[in-house]
C-alpha positions in Angstrom: -5.2 0.1 -29.8 -5.4 1.0 -26.3 -3.1 3.6 -25.0 -0.6 2.5 -22.5 -1.2 3.5 -19.0 -3.9 3.0 -16.2 -6.8 4.4 -18.3 -7.3 1.1 -20.4 -10.1 1.0 -22.8 -11.9 -1.8 -24.7 -14.7 -4.2 -24.5 -15.0 -7.1 -22.1 -12.9 -9.3 -24.2 -10.0 -6.8 -24.5 -10.1 -6.0 -20.8 -10.1 -9.5 -19.9 -6.8 -10.1 -21.9 -5.4 -7.0 -20.2 -6.4 -8.2 -16.7 -4.7 -11.6 -17.4 -1.7 -9.8 -18.5 -1.4 -7.7 -15.4 -2.1 -10.6 -13.1 0.5 -12.7 -14.8 3.1 -9.8 -14.8 2.5 -9.0 -11.0 3.1 -12.7 -10.2 6.2 -13.0 -12.1 7.7 -9.7 -11.2 7.2 -10.6 -7.6 9.0 -14.1 -8.1 11.7 -13.0 -10.5 12.0 -9.4 -10.3 11.8 -7.0 -13.2 14.9 -7.6 -15.0 14.6 -11.4 -15.0 11.0 -11.3 -16.3 10.6 -11.1 -20.1 7.5 -10.3 -22.2 7.7 -13.8 -23.5 7.3 -15.0 -19.9 4.3 -12.7 -19.1 2.7 -13.5 -22.4 3.0 -17.4 -21.9 1.6 -17.2 -18.3 -1.3 -15.1 -19.2 -1.8 -17.4 -22.4 -1.7 -14.5 -24.9 0.5 -13.7 -27.7 3.7 -11.7 -27.2 2.4 -8.8 -29.4 -0.5 -8.2 -26.9 1.9 -6.6 -24.2 3.1 -4.2 -26.8 -0.5 -3.5 -28.2 -2.1 -3.0 -24.8 0.6 -1.5 -22.7 3.5 -0.4 -25.0 6.1 -2.7 -23.6 7.2 -4.3 -20.3 8.1 -1.0 -18.6 4.5 0.2 -18.9 2.9 -3.0 -18.0 4.9 -3.0 -14.6 3.8 0.6 -14.0 0.0 -0.4 -14.8 0.5 -3.2 -12.1 1.5 -0.5 -9.5 -1.3 1.7 -10.5 -4.0 -0.9 -9.8 -2.4 -2.0 -6.8 -1.9 1.4 -5.2 -5.2 2.4 -6.1 -6.8 -0.4 -4.2 -4.6 0.2 -1.2 -5.1 4.0 -1.4 -9.1 3.6 -1.6 -9.0 1.2 1.5 -7.1 3.6 3.6 -9.2 6.6 2.6 -12.3 4.6 3.4 -11.0 3.7 6.9 -10.5 7.4 7.5 -13.9 8.4 6.3 -15.7 5.7 8.1 -14.4 6.8 11.4 -14.8 10.6 10.7 -18.5 10.1 9.5 -19.7 8.5 12.6 -22.1 10.4 15.0 -20.7 12.0 18.0 -17.0 13.1 18.4 -14.6 10.7 16.9 -11.7 9.4 19.1 -8.1 9.4 18.3 -7.7 5.5 19.2 -10.6 4.7 16.8 -9.0 6.6 13.8 -5.5 5.1 14.6 -7.0 1.5 15.0 -9.2 1.8 11.8 -6.1 3.2 9.9 -3.8 0.5 11.2 -6.2 -2.2 10.3 -6.6 -0.9 6.8 -2.8 -0.8 6.4 -2.0 -4.1 7.7 -4.9 -6.3 6.5 -4.6 -6.0 2.7 -0.8 -6.7 2.8 -0.9 -9.7 4.9 -4.0 -12.0 3.8 -2.0 -14.2 1.6 -2.2 -14.7 -2.0 -2.0 -11.7 -4.3 -1.4 -9.4 -1.3 1.5 -11.4 -0.1 2.9 -11.2 -3.4 2.6 -7.5 -3.5 4.7 -7.3 -0.4 7.5 -9.0 -2.2 7.1 -6.6 -5.1 7.3 -3.7 -3.0 10.6 -5.1 -1.3 12.0 -5.7 -4.8 11.0 -2.1 -6.0 12.8 -0.7 -2.7 15.9 -2.5 -3.9 15.6 -1.9 -7.5 13.5 0.9 -8.6 11.8 1.0 -12.1 8.7 3.1 -11.3 8.4 7.0 -12.0 10.2 8.9 -9.1 7.0 10.7 -7.9 4.3 7.8 -8.2 4.1 6.8 -4.7 3.9 10.4 -3.6 1.3 11.4 -6.1 -0.9 8.3 -6.1 -0.6 7.0 -2.6 1.3 9.3 0.0 0.0 12.7 -0.7 -3.9 11.8 -0.9 -3.7 9.7 2.1 -1.5 11.9 4.3 -3.6 14.8 3.5 -6.9 13.0 4.6 -5.2 11.6 7.6 -3.9 14.7 8.7 -7.0 16.6 8.3 -8.8 13.9 10.6 -6.1 14.1 13.1 -6.2 17.7 13.5 -9.9 17.5 13.8 -9.8 15.2 16.6 -6.6 16.7 18.1 -6.8 20.4 17.6 -3.6 20.9 19.4 -1.6 19.6 16.4 -0.1 21.8 14.1 0.2 20.8 10.3 3.6 19.8 10.5 3.2 17.9 13.7 0.2 15.9 12.3 2.5 15.0 9.3 5.3 13.8 11.4 2.7 11.6 13.6 1.5 10.1 10.4 5.0 9.3 9.2 5.8 7.6 12.6 2.6 5.5 12.4 3.2 4.4 8.9 6.9 3.5 9.7 5.7 1.4 12.5 3.2 -0.3 10.4 5.4 -1.0 7.6 8.3 -2.3 9.8 5.6 -4.7 11.5 4.6 -6.0 8.0 8.2 -6.6 6.7 9.3 -8.0 9.9 6.6 -10.5 10.1 7.5 -11.9 6.8 11.2 -12.0 7.5 10.7 -13.6 11.0 8.4 -16.2 9.4 11.0 -17.1 6.6 13.6 -17.7 9.3 13.9 -20.3 12.1 15.6 -18.4 14.7 14.4 -18.9 18.3 15.5 -15.2 19.3 13.0 -13.6 16.8 9.5 -13.0 18.1 6.3 -14.5 16.7 4.4 -11.4 15.5 0.7 -11.4 16.1 -0.5 -8.5 13.7 -3.5 -7.8 15.8 -1.5 -7.5 18.9 1.1 -5.3 17.0 -1.5 -3.1 15.7 -3.1 -2.4 19.1 0.3 -1.6 20.4 0.9 0.8 17.7 -2.3 2.5 18.5 -1.4 2.7 22.2 2.2 4.0 21.7 1.1 6.5 18.9 -1.8 8.0 20.7 0.4 8.4 23.9 2.8 10.2 21.7 0.3 12.5 20.1 -1.1 13.5 23.5 2.4 14.6 24.7 1.9 17.3 22.1 -1.3 18.4 24.0 0.6 18.6 27.3 3.2 20.7 25.5 0.8 23.1 24.1 -1.0 23.3 27.7 -4.5 22.8 26.0 
């Protein structure tokens, strides 16, 4: 029996069953929410027997956590790769390059439709009705990405202190998240006063706005 959690074991056939259960669970959790999705629903959508949920994951709660383990790992790795790519270029990395690369890595996986669009809905549901371990976002996403991003920022902008760099990151992430959520909300409505959001345009705005704010710290420091 495979132990519940994100280090799943087994051969190709078993992993195939687990993958089907995770995909089916993610789609149903997004559409119906955690409480209104039953183990029977998940098993039926995955074309598996009900016992397979308990066998591989130890129940619906652990399966929900496994959905998040996989998706957070994917998003984290994309964002870390965007930072490494800029910082590994020859010559001195530029602030706008770092911000632009990170902004694109943040926005693109969340708005390309299909599975990623579902995950935005799942995030919105989790914010309202949480079922994840309290420190999961911190340990699996926020801490590793913020640490790498802060190190890169301070290498490019040595006038930034550690706390300033982390405040900058919170500001950038807040702008990006608000953009993603606003785009979905605006597109669902039909109000003429709501702007049509172009994500490339918004990402470039965030880069320009944030880089100017970061350089304001340089002016304060006198460097």
